[in-house]
N, C-alpha and C positions, 0 to 999 in steps of 0.2 A: 635705525630704530632700536631702542632698548626694550626687551621683553622681560616680564617678571620671571623669576626663576621657577622651574618646574616644581620644586619642593614646596613653594608657596601654595600652589593649587592642591598638591597632595595633602598638605597639612590642614587645609581648610575643610576637607570632607569630615574631619573628626569633630568639628565644632558643634554639630547637631546630630546626635545618633538617630533621632527620630526621622529627620529629613533623609539621612543616609539610608535608613531602613525602607522608607516609602519609595524613594527614587530607585534604589537598587532593586527593591522588590518589583516595582513596575517594569523595570528593564528585564528582570528575570522572566516575568510572565510573557512579555512581548517576545523575547528570544525563544522561549520554550514553545510558544504557539506557532511561531514562524517555522521552527525546525520540524514540529509535528505536522504542520500543514504541507510543507514541501516534501517531507518523507512520505506522507499519505498519497499526495498527487503523483509523485514519481513511482511509488510502489504499484499503484493502480495502472498507470500507463505502461510501466515496464513489464508488469505481470501479464497484462492483456496482450501486448505486442510479442512478448517472448513465447507465448503459447503457440504461435504459428511456426511450423518447421519448413524452412525453404525446401522446395522440391515436392512438397505434399499438395495434393489437390483434393478438395472436398466435393463430393457429389451429393447435393441436397435436392429436396423436392422443389420443383419449379414454383417460384413465387415466395419461397421461404429463405431467400439468400441472406437475409439480415438476421435470422434467428435459427440456430440449429435445433433449439428445443421445440419449435413449431413445425419443423420439417418432418415429412413422412415420405418414405420411399419403400418399395416392395422389398421383402426380405430376400428375394432371389437376385436382386441387383448385384451384390458382390460376386456371385458365381458367374453371372453373365459377363460382368466386367472383366474378371480374371481370364475368361476364355476369349475375350474380344480384343484386348489391348496388348500388343506385343512388348512394349518397353517398360513393363512394370519391374521394379527392383525385386531381386530374389536373394535369399541367403540360405544356403544349404537346401535348396529346393523349395523353401517357403516363400511365398509371394508377400510383398508388402501391401496387403489389402486388408483393411480393418473395418468390418461392419460394426456400427455403434448405435446405441440407443441412449439418448440423453433425456433424463426425466428428473425434475425437482421433486424431492420427497421429504417428508419430515423425518428427522433423525433424533434419537435420544439414546443415552447409555442405559444398558440394562440395570434396572433398579431405580432409575429416576422416575419422576412423576409422568403420567401419560401425557401425550401430546395434546396441547390445547388449541392448536391452530395458529400459533404465533409464527409470523413469517421468519423470525430470526432463527427458528428451529429447522428451516429448510436447508437442504444440501443437495448439490447436483450429484445424482447417481448415474453412473455411466455403465451401460451394459457393454461388455467387451469380449473379445476372443484373445487368445495369446498373441495374435498378430498385432495387437494394440501397442505392445512394447517395441515392435519393429518400426512402426510409423511415428511413434512418439518417443524419440530418444531422450527427451528430458526426464521421462519417468523411469525410475529405477527401483526395483524391489530390494529394499535395504535389509529387510529381515522377514523371515517367514516363507511361505510358499504361495503358489497360485491357488485361487479358490476352485473347487471342483463343482461341476454341474450337478444340480439336483440335491445339494446338501445344505442349501441356505448359508453359503459362505461368501465372504466379501473381503476386499482389500480396502484399507483406509489411508487417505493422504496424511502426510506428516503433520500439516497444520491442523487438520481436524482432530487427529490423534492427540496432539498437544492440548488443544482446547478441551477435549473430553477427559484428559488426565491419563491417557495411555502412554506407556514408555516401551522401549525395546524389551525390557525384562518381562512385560506382560505377555510377550509372544514367544517365550521360550518353549512352550508346549505346542505351538502351532507350526513348527518347522517341518513337520511330516504328518501325513494323514493318519499314520498308524502309531504315532507317538503315544506313550503311556500317559494317561491323564493324571499326572501328579498334582496339577493345579488346574482350576477351571480356566478354559480359554476365554479371552476377552470377547464380549458380545455387545451388540447394539440392537436397537429396534429401528428398522427402516419401514416407515408407514405402518408402525405397530406390528411388524412381522419380525421375529427374532432372527438375527444373523450372527454367525460366528465369524470373528475376524481372524484371518489366517496370516496377515502380514501388513507391513507398512510400506507405502510408496513414497519415495523421496523425489520431489520435483521442485527444488527451491526456486522461488520467484515466478512460478507459472501457475495457471489456474488449476492444473491437475493436483497440486498440493492440497487443495481444499475440496477434493472430491472423494466419493466412494465408488469403487469399481466392483462389479459383480458379473458373473457369467451372463452373457446377453440372452441366452435361452431362458434362464431363470427370471430375468427381468421382464421378458416378453410375457411369461406366464403370469407374473405378479400383476402387471399392468393391464393384462388382457388385451394386448395389442398384437396385430399381425404384421405391422409395418415397423421398420427401423427408422432412425433419424438421419443417419449419414453414413456414407462409405468413404473412408480416408484412404487415398492411394498415394504411394511414393513412387515416382517415376525415375528410371535410370538416367534418362536424358535430360530431365528437367523441363522438357517441352510439353506443355499441357494441351497442345493443339489436337492430339489424338482423342483426348478425353472430351474436349469441346465438340469435336465432330461426332463422337459416340453419343453424347447427350443430345445433339441436334437430330441425329438420324433415328435414335430410338425414342420417338415421340410417345410411344406407348408407355414408357417408363416415367415420363414427365420429370426429367432430371435437369439440373443446372450445375455446371462445373465452375468452381471458383477456387482460385489459389488460396491456400490456407493462410499464409502471412497477410494477404490482402484482406481476407475475411476478418482477421483479428485487428488489422489496422483500421478497418471500417468500424469495428466494435469499439476501438479506442476513441474514435471520433464521436461515437454515440455517447460515450461517458464524459466527453469534454465539459458539458454543462455541470455535471456533478463535481468535477475537479474545480471548476470556477466557483461553485458554491462553497466547497471546502475552504478554498483560499479566501473568499469573501467573508465567510463566518469567522475565520481566524483573524482577518483584518479588523473586523468590527470589535472583537474582544480586545485585540491589541491596541486599537485606538483608545478604548476606554482606559486601559492601563497606562497608555502614554499620556492621556490628559491628566490622570492623577499625578504622574511624575512632573508634568508641566506646572501644575498648581504648586507642588512642593518647591520646585526651583524658582518659580515666580515669587513666592513668599520669602524664600531664602535670600534672593538677590535684592528684593525690595527692602529687607531689613538691614541691608549692608550699604545703603545709599551713602552714608557718611564715610565709610571705609573706601568706597569706590571713588568718591570725590577727593579724598585725601591722597589716593594713589595718583590722581591726575595732578594735584598740586605738587607732588613730589617729582613730577616730570614724565610720568608714564603716559603715553598717548592712549586715546580711546581704543585704538586697534590692539595695543598691548594688553589693556584691561579685558577686552572682549576675548582675546586669545586665552588669557588665564582662566576666565570663567568657563570657556568651552572646555579647556583641559580638565577643570574641576568636574564638569558634568560628565565628560568621557570616563574619567576615573571612577566616578560614582556608578555610572551605568555598567562599566566593566566589572565592578564588584558584584553585581548581580548576574551579568550575562555569562561570565566564565563558569560559575557553578551551575547555571542553567544548562549550558552546553554539556557539561559532564553528566548531569542528571538525565538529560534527554538521551544521551548516548547509552546510559546504563538501563533506562526504563524502556526506551522505544526500539532500540536496535534488535531486530530479530522477532519482535512481537507480531503475532498474527492479528490482522484486522479483517473482520467480516465485511463483505460488500456483495450486495445482491445474494447470489448463492455460491460465492467463492470466498476464499480467504487468501489474502496477500500479506507477505511478510515485509515489515518496514525495515529500511536500511538507512541508518544515519551515516551517510557518506560525506565526502568532501563538499559536495554541492550543498547539502543540508547545513553543514557547519559554516560554510561561507555565507549562506543566506542568513543564518543567525547572527554572525559577526557583522554583516552588512546592515542588518536591522538595528543592531545595537549602536553601530557607528552613526547611522542616520538619526536614531533617537537621541543620542548624545549631542549631535550638532543642532538638529531642528528644535530640540527641547530647551536648549540653552540660549540660542540666539535671540528669540523674541523678548524674553525677560531681561536679558543683558542690555539689549538696545534700548528698551523702555527705561531702564534705570539710568542710562547715560544721557537720556534726553533732558533730564533735569539740569538746571544750571548749577555750577559748582558752589556758589555762595548759598543757594537755597538748600542744597544737599548737605553742606557742612552745618547748617543750622537745624537740620532735621533732629527730632527727638528720638528717632528710632536708633536703637543700639545694634 
């Protein structure tokens, strides 16, 4: 079988600049949406799952195993736990036991308009002690110092800091509590209470990167609570049976022990419908762009009925003609898809996306690129085959008599 030369298909895309613009533009929109949807879904799933540390066990309030924000346990639980469980990890005499209070609160930068109750202004504020850095190795104090109790000080996650316009340079005066105030320290309002930021937490790809950390004693006072949310424990042996027995025996504390990775895996399943909705929304818009490209290709192929019939008269089979038309479609789609991939990588990679009360960084990785290329390939194939087959259905004599040029 003799096929048409490739340069024939490549030359044909220049015949109609408007058709090239419409078809390539539709392909670019489809590819960009597919890449952004895949990046968003993967960032959410990866960020939630990566937030759990193997070997960590969370002690939550009984009945609140699905939401740490709704959990309440007595503030004395960490001390009782540390004295009762023998296989808790230690480092330099410090036990890996972290009492924490998780509260969603409104956040705004000092100088911005007062909070109006918009849910988009909420951020997860985590009350912590220094032991939080032991049980959460993903979190690293990249610049600054730890906040001190009673001074209305806080640490800010890198993603939140970037969203609010803070950089490392803003924290040059916050590296020490007695540093001379050559420049005002960065400040935010948490629930309309002014807090001085003393440093930035780096926790790429996990939920902590989108949180605010304050001393737990200060947060208990601000929220007027006497209970904490959770106690996170890191065990030396990795066997959580001792904690499960402890939670079962101390019925007065009303505790439930759950493996931290298992908790976040369950949370990822909870967000699965949201991920499906993101993909479905992108698919709907992509289908609209694809239909526009189909109309352009259909009109272009229909106007070339005489040319297609002539190729058959010259001895080229219908398969050869269809192959050439598909090649032309793929080249046209690629003209929009390749720039779209570059734009997506430049605009989306590393950008922080708010979700619920967390922020996750998008990553345009190989999977996202492959998904975009796959979508472009399918669009080029599926978009060209129906109009090409429809044009070839006409008999050669009637197509040669066509008045369409």
